[in-house]
N, C-alpha and C positions, 0 to 999 in steps of 0.2 A: 545689395542686401542690407537692410537696416540693422544697426546694432541694438541688441536687446539681450539680456542674460538673466537666467534664473539662478545662477551660481553666485554664492558668496565666497569670500576668501576661505572661510571656515569649511564650506562644502569641498573646496578643492583640496584643502589640507587633509580632510577626512578621506577623500577619494584616493589621493596619492598614498596614504598610509594604510589603505585597505579597510578602513573603519566606517565608511559611509554605507549604511545598510538600508537607505531609502532612496537609492539612485533613480528609481522609477518616477520619483517626483520631479526629477531634474532632466535626465537624459531621455531621448525619444522625441515624440512629437506631442505638443500641447497647444490646444486652442486657447488663445489669450487675447486680452485687449491691450494694445500698446499705443499711447498717444491718441486715444479715442478711436482707434481702428481695430476691428476684429481680424485676427489672422492666426497663423500657426507658427509657433516657435519650434525649431528643430535643434537637437544637440546630439552629437555622435562622437565616440572616442575612437580616434584613428591617428595615433601619434606618429606613424611613419608615412602619412600622406603628404603630398606636395600641394594638392588641391582637392577640395571636396565641394560638391554641389548637390542640391536636391533636384531630382528630375521626376516628372509625372505628366499626367494628361494636361495639367494647367500650363506647362511650358513645352508641350509636344516632345517630352523626353529629351530636351536639348540641354546639354551639360553647361552651356555658356551663360545662361540667364540668371540663375539663382545660386551663386556660390555662397558657401558658409565662411565665417571668419574664424581663423585659428586663434585660440586664446593665447595670451602673452605669458602665461604662468608655467609653461612647461608641462601642463596636464595632458596635452594631446587631444583636448576636446575642441571640436569645431561646432560653431553655433550660429544661429541667425533667425530673423523673423521675416516671414513672407505674408504680406497683408492680403486680405480678402480670399483666403482659402480656409476651409474648416473641415468638420467631421465628414467622413465619407471620401475624402480626397485620397487617391491612390498615389504612392510615391516609392522611390528608392533613393539610395545615396550613390552618386557617381564619385568614384575615388580614383584619383591619379596618384599612384604610389611613388615613393622615392626610389623604388626598384625600376621605374619606367613603365610599369604596366597600368592599364586602365581596368576598372571593375565597376559593375553595378551590383550593389548589395542591398538586401532587405535591412530593416532597422532592428538591431538586437533588442531594443526596448519597445518595439511596436506592440500596441495593445490589441491589434487585430491584423490578420493577413488575408489576402485573397484566398478563395477556395482552391486547393490544389487541383490541377497542375499549375494554375497561375501562381505567381511567386512574389507579387509586390506587397508592400505593407500598406495599411490603411490608417489614416488619421481617425481616431475615435477616442471616447472617454469611458471611464468605468463608473459614471455617476449612477447611483441606484438608491431609491428610498427603501431601505431595509425594513422588514416587518418581522424580525425574528428576535426581538428584545428578550423575551422570556427564556429562549434557549441560551442566548449569549450570557444572560445574567446567571443562569444555573449551570453553565457548561462545566465548570470545575468539578461539580459532583458527577455529572453524566459521563465525564471523560476521565474519571479517576482510575488509578491502577487498582483500587480496592472495590471496584464495581464491575458488574458483568460487562464484557467487552467482546461482542460477537460480530464479526465483520463479514459482509457480503461483498466479494470482489467482483467487479463487472467491467466489461468492455462496452463503451457507449454504442459503438457502431453495430454490435451484433447481439445485444441482449434481446431485443425484439425489433421486428420491423412490421410495417403494415402488410397484412395478408394480401391486400389488393395490389400493392406495389413492392414486392419483396426486395427489389434492387435499391430502394430508396431508404435513407436513414430516417429514423425518428429524430426530430430536433429536440433540443434540451427541454422545451416546454411540453412537447408531446410525451417525452420520456417521464417528466414529472407526473403527468396524469396517470400513467400506468405503473411506474416504479414505486411511488410513495405508498399507495394502498397495498401493494404486494409486500414491501418490506415490513409494513405495519402488521400485515397478516402473519408473516413468517416469524416475526419477533426478533430480527437482527437489530442490534443497537447502533451499528455503523454501516455505512456504505463506503467501499474503497473503489475509486475510479482509476482504471489503468490510464496512463498519461493522456490528459486532454489538452496539453499544450500543442501548439500548431506543429504538425509534422508533415513533410511533403509525401512520404512514402507510406501509404496506408497499411501495407503488410508488415510494417515495423511495429504495429499495434500502439504506436505513440512513443516508443523508446528511442527514436532517432529524431530529436527535436531541432527545429530551426527557430521557431518563435517562442522563446521561453516565457514571455510575458503575455502571450495571446492564447485565449481559449480557442480551440480549433473551430474555424468557420464552417466546417462541414456540417456542424450541428446547430449553428445559429450564432447570435451575437454575444458579447460579454454579459449583457443584461439578461439574456435568455438563460445562461448558465447560472447567474445569480438567482434567478427565479427558481431554478431547480434546487439549488442549495437551500434557499429560503423555505421552500415547500417541505424539504426533508427536515429542516430544523423545526418547523411548525408542528411536524408529526413526532418530534422528539428523537430524531435520528441524526447521528453525527456523520460528518463527511470527511473522508481521508483522500488525499490525492497522492498518486504515485509521482515521485520527483526524481529526476535523472541528472545529478551533478557529476556523473562518472564519465560521460563521453557524449559526443555529438557528431552528426554526419558531415561528410565533406561536400555537401551541396553548394553549388556556386553562389547561392543567395544567402547562405547561412553564415556561421561564425568562422568557418575555416579560412585561414590565410586572409583575414578580413581586410587589412589595409595593405596587402601585398607581403606581409610578414606573419610569422607565427605569433599572433596577438593573444588569442584565447587559449590556444593549445600549446603544449610543451614543444619546444623546437627540437629536442633530442628524441628521435623516433623510439628509442628504448623506453622513454617515459610518455611520449606524446601520441603514439599510434597504438590502437587496440587490435591485436591480431585476430581475435575471435569475431569481432563485429565490424572489422574494416572501417573503424571510426576513429575519432580523434579525442585525446584525453586532455582535459583542462590543465592548465599550468597552475597548480595550487600554491606555488611559491610566489606568484605574481600578485601584488597587493590589489591591483585594479580588478583582477579576475576573481579574487576572493570576494571583493565588494559586490561584483556583478552577481555571483551565485547566492550570497547571503541576502542581498537585496531581493533576489528572485523568490527565495523562500518566504521572506517577509511579505512580499507582494501578495501572494496567494492567501496568506493568513490574514492580512490586513484588508485587502479590497474584496476578497471573495468569502470572508468569514469561515474559512476552512478550519477544521478541528484537529487535523493531524497531517503529517507528511510521512509517507512510507518511502524510504530512501533506497533506490534501486542499486544493485550491484556493488554494495559496500566492499565486499571482499576484493573486487578488482581494483579498488582504490587503495586498499591498505597495503598491498604487496607489490613490490617492484618486479617480482618474477612471476606474477599471475599470468598463466597461459603462455609463458615464454620459455624457450629452451636455453640451455647453457650458452652463454655468449650474447644473448639477446637482451640482457639486462645488466644494470650496474648496481653494485652494492651502495648502501648509504654510508654516511661518514663514519659510522661505527662498525662497518663491515657486515651489516645485517640486510635482510630483504624487505624490511618495513619501509613504506613510503612515508617518511617523516613529515613532509609538507602536507600530504593528504590527511594524515592523522591530526596534525595541528589544525587544518581547515575544518575537519569534522567536529573537533572539540569546540572551535570558535563558533561554528554554525549552531550547534546545540545550545551553547551558552547564550548566544544572541537571541535565538527564537524563544527559548524558555524565559529569558529575562523580559522580553517584550510581550509574550503571550503565555503566561505561566499555566494556563489551563488547557493547553493543547498537548498532543503527544507526537513524538517522532519515533519511527519504527524502522529498524535496520534490517534489510535483507542481507544477511551476512552468513556465509556457509562454512566458515572455518572455526577453529577453537580460539581465536583471538580473545584475550581476556578483557573483561570489563566493558564490553560494548554498551550494555545498559546500566552502567554505573556512573555516578556523577563525575564530572571533570575534576572537581576538587579532591576526589579520592583516586585520581589517576585513570578514570574511565573515559570513554568517548562521549558519554553524556546522553545517549539515546534513552527514550522511555521504555522501549521494548525491542526485542530481537526475535526474528523468525527462528523457530526451532527446526532447522533443516535436517539434523541428524534424526530426530524423532520421526519426522515425516518419511524419510527414506526407509528407516527400520520398520515403521508401521506398515507401509505399503508392501514392503518385501515380505513381512510376516503374513499379512492378510492374503497375499497372492499365493501362499502355500496351500495345498490341499489340507483340510483339517486333520486328516489321518497323520500327516507328517509334522504338524505344528509342535508336537511335544519335543521334537528334535531342534526346534528353533525358539524355545521358550525364552532364552536369555535376550533374544532380539526385542521382545515385547516388554520385558521388565527393565532393560538396560537404561532407558531414558531417566528413570527415577534416581540414578546415581548422580546425574548432573543437572537435574530439572530445576534446581534452585540457584545455580551459579549465575544465571541471568534472569531478567524479567522476560520469560519466553512467551511468544505467540505461536500457537500450533497452526501451521498453514497447510491446507490442501488448495494450492493456488492454480492459476492458469498454466504454470510451468509443468504441472503433472498431467495435463490432458491435451498436450500438443506433440508434434514431431514423432508420431507413431507410438506414443506411450499409451494411447487408448483413453477411454473415459474412466472415471472412478469405478463405475459399475463394471466396465470391461476388464478391470484388474482382478475382480473377484472370481474365485474358482467355483466349480460345481454346476449343478443344474440350475434352472431358472429360479426355483424357490431359494436354493442355497445362495445364489449370487445376491439376491435382494436381502436375504437375512444377514449375510456377511456385511453388506454395506450399512444396514441399520445398526449392526453391532459395532462396526468401525466408527460410525459417527457417535454412538453412545460412549465408546471408549474415549474418543476425542473430547467430548463435552464433560466427561467426569475426570479427565486427566488434568492435573494442575496447569494453569496457563490460560491466556486468552485464545480466542478461536478465529480462524479465517477460512471461509469456504468460497470457492469460485462458482460463479453462476452456472446453472445447469446441473451441478453436482447435487444440489438440494432436492432434485426430483429424479436423480438417477438417469441423466441423459445417457443414451446408449452409445451414441457416436462421439468420437473425439471432437473437441471444440473446433469450429471452422469460423474464422473471423469474417468470412464473406457472406455468412447466412445468419438468420435469426436462430435462437435456441429452438429445440424441437418441442414446443409447448404442447403440441397435439398428444404427446405421450401421457399427459395427465388424465386422459380419458381411461387409462388402464389402471386397475386397482393396485398393481405392483408398483408402478411409478408414483401414483398418488400416495401410496403407503410410505415411500421414502420421504416425500414432502411432509406428510403428517408427522413422521418421526422427528424430522429436523425442527418442525414447528414446536413439537412437544419438548424437545431438548432445549431449544432457546427459552421456552417458558420455565423449564426446570432450572436452567442456569440463572435466569433472572430473579427467580423467587426463592432459591435455596442459598442462604449465605454460606453454607458449608462449601459451596462450589466457587465462591468468589472472594470471601473475606480474606483468605490467606493464600490466594492463588499463586503468589510468588514466594511463599515462605514454607520452609520444610515442615513447620509445625501444623500446616494445613493438610498434610498427607500422612497416612500410616499404612504400611502393609499389614493385612490380617493374614493372608496366605499368598505369597508371591512365588512359592516354590513348587506348586502342584503341576509339574510339567506333564505327568502321565495322563491326567484328566484334561489338561489345557484349560484349567479354570483359574481365574485371578479373583482375589477378594481383597478389597482395600477400603479404608475409611477416608472420607474427606471431612475436614473439620473447620467449623466457623469460629468466631470469637466466643460464642456461647456453646457449651456442650450440648444444649438442646437442639442445635443445628447440625450435629454430626450425622453423617450419612454412611451407610454401608453399601458398597457397590460390588456386585457379583457378575463376572463376565464368563460366559461359557463359549469357548472358541471351537467347540465341536457340535455336530448335529444330534448328539445324544442327550436326551432328557434325563436329568438326575433327580430321582425321587428321594425323599428322606435325606437330603443333603444337610449336614450340620455345619453351621457357621458361627465362629466366635464373634461376640459383639462387644463394643467398648463399654456398655453399661447395661445393667438389668432393666427390664421394662417391657412394654408392649411395642413391637416393631411392625410397621405397616409398609407394604410395598407401594411406593409413590410413582414409580416408572417401570415399564417393562416393554422392551422393544419387540416382543413376540405377540403383542396384541393383534387380534384379527383386523382391527381398524388400520393397522400398518401392513397388512398382508402377511401377518404371522400366523402361527398355529394355535394361538390362544392358550398357551400354558402359563396361567397367571396365578399368583398367590393372592386370592381374593380376600381372605380373612386376615385380620390382625393376628400376629403371632407373639405369644407371651414367652419371654426367654425362660430357660431352665438354668438352674444352678449347676450346670455341668461344664467343667473346664474343657475348652477347645481352642485350638489355634493360639494357645498361650493366654487366653482370656478366661476369666472366672465364669462368665455366663455365655450361653449360646442359644441359637434358634435353629429350628429344623425347617427347611424350605424345599420347594421343588424348583430346580434350576432349568429354565426353558432352553430349548436347543438353539445354538448359534444366536444367542441373545444376551442382553444385559438386563439385570434387575437391580433397582435401587430401593433401599429400605431406610426408613426414618423412625426414630423412637417417638412415640406419641406422648405429648405433654400430660 
């Protein structure tokens, strides 16, 4: 094996100190020219190996012919150049460990893997001539926390499949042809892909990753995924990827026990094994592992032009006793249950990605009351841009699943979120987690007869879009998919032939439009001054009235939600300011499969004190519906 290296002494110093955040430029396989010969350079971190070789079809998978050289600097990196092999070559690393065992491992930095169940890595590149300059130039505006941020979450393998061959996946390019016009039509600002990194076990939905730097080959090549991102960007749609730095599977070709020792995972099972998912937890205290993970985050932002990372299972990282019984965990040095190494890692991750890509967003899926998740690191926070509002989601679903007759006894469940709504930058999620494992679909959670179920769902989404915070909706929920999500099949697109389901779709489309065009809904979506209760205490009628406020008082909105199927005629509502108020949205429109109880005419306020306001208007409140009013200039 010829000697050739891409590492400088500075690279090695950064790597050992955990500060090298572009390791994908160095480790892994890279087609290069060396002394006039084209070949592939390989580099792998295996500090506890006695011998490492590259094996593949080119040497009949023989471990003796292409050994790598161990670096002399104590970095644990093995490297070497193999002439006359290039892109498309299939390979693994043969590792003889100092424990005496022999392994064949995939490349942790491989940019592509074989299609599962095959498990070898593939030499490839991420070269692509991007045509999304306009989006990238203006991204800071489109991705701002003070702009509408409405996310469509989807699973690539089951969003849609070809009706002719329902067992086959659409590839990334075919997906682009169908998905981009659909997202444009629906008005979502961002798409969030459940993990598209290579994962051997399809039913894990991508959350059990072996190839952290590889887009899943099930759906095409790296360049095919780049094409999909580019097409979304050209249509003005941002792209968020689910990212899983919390755990990885124990597959023989992945990261587990990589060089015969606990290299990537924590050696102590109390910190290194996840009891819920039977997977392994990264050793956040190890410098090289931190560099691996932060480099991985950087890689997707850099090479794939991604606009945000939604970080999975943050709560499981933050707490040493997460899902563990007494005796199965060990306190930190201060006697607490916080995982100090993971907390320090998350802060460093956020600082690094925002420093290098200031116009992206990181979003934490975090289900506890841990403070400061979406506050800057310099203020003691974890540094995320946003945090999922899990408590709101649970309370809201619980409330809406109640029969409207009983809702007056659960009124505090639907008003409680406003007590803590501004303690974080919250995203309101109705994600894939709510429509699996027997939980039923979003429509299936709604009580009542057919009309009531659909009206309840339209009302639920209207509440979500007028509540402070950004929005996330899982695929299928936007047209009221009847069945629970099944990752093995396409969504039930045929339901759109029915007026009831099409009405849900039209409601979500209208709500996205309302959110994007009314500054009162986004100017101050993370600020207490952007929300004001007009009447939050009317439990008997189960009616909520609140104002949403923009930077200008001309953008103020009044939102009225009727949580019962009783129409209220002559209902008086206090308004923030005298003037003529016009209904600009009503979820009971016949176009949405509603009953058509609409306030068609503009309403001039009267100087009659109501709800603690000097002026008020009299409206008709539609049944199981939301009505939004705006003062005319």
